[in-house]
N, C-alpha and C positions, 0 to 999 in steps of 0.2 A: 218821213225820215227825221225831221227836226224833232218831233215828239219823242222818237226813240232815243235821240241824243240827250234830250232833256230828262227823260226817265233814267238813263244811265248816270247822268250827273247827279240826280236826286239820290239814286241808290248809293253812289260813291260818297256823296256828302253825308248821308245818313250813317253809312258804315264808318266813315272818318269820325263823325260826331259820337257814335257808339263807342269806338275805341278810346276817344278822348275822355268820355264820361267814365269808362272803366278805369282808365289811368288815374283820373281825378279821385274816384272812390277809393282806389287802392292806396293812393298817396294819403288821403284823409285817414284811412284805417291805420296805416303805418305811423302817422303822426299821433293818433290816439293811443296806439300801442306804446309808442315811445314815452308819451306823457304818463301813461299808467305805470310803466317801469320806473320812471323818475319819481312818481308819487310813492311807489312801494319803497324805493331806496330812502327817500326822505322820511317816511314813516319809521323805518328801521333805525335811521340815524337819530330821529327824535326820541324813540324809545331808549336807545343807548344813552343819549345825553341826559334823559330824565333819570335813568339808573345811576349815572355818574353824579348827578346833582344830589341824589339821595345819599350816596356813599360819602361825598364831600361834606354834606350837611351833618351826617353822623360823626365824621372825623372832626369837624369843627366843634360839635357839642362835646365830644370826648376831650379835645385839647383845651376847651374852655374850662371844663371841670378840673383837668390836671393843673391848669394855670391858677384857678381859684384855690385849689388845695395847696399849691406851692406858695402862693402869696401869703398864706397864713403863717408859714414857717420861714419865709425868706428873710435872712438877716439884712440884705441890702435895702429892703423896703422899710425896715425899722431903724435904719442907721441915720443918725442926725447929720452926718456928713453929706447926705444927699440934698440937704437944704441950704448948703453953703452957696453963696452967690457966685464966687469965683471957682470955676471947675479946676481941679488939680488931677494930674494923671494918677496919683496914688490914692485918690479919694475912695475908689471902690475897694482897693486892696486893704485899706486901713479899716474898713467896716467888717471885713470877714473875720470870723472867729479864729483865734490862734490855738 
């Protein structure tokens, strides 16, 4: 009679262990799936940010060229008033061509 009870306990313990192992595997799989989704999102964000860096780099190059071209003809850069030690509010306007 005692052997039968021990067998029942072993069967229940094995079943309980089997269910716990299934739960654990399912939880691991869900965690891996979640990490994979997060990875995919980060990859997309990274690609988007690289694209934005490229656009901003192109814009910076363009604006640098515009500035360089403007510096050649800017009257304010060639004005002697820009080198006066005491700044005056009218210093910039006096340099502009009339």
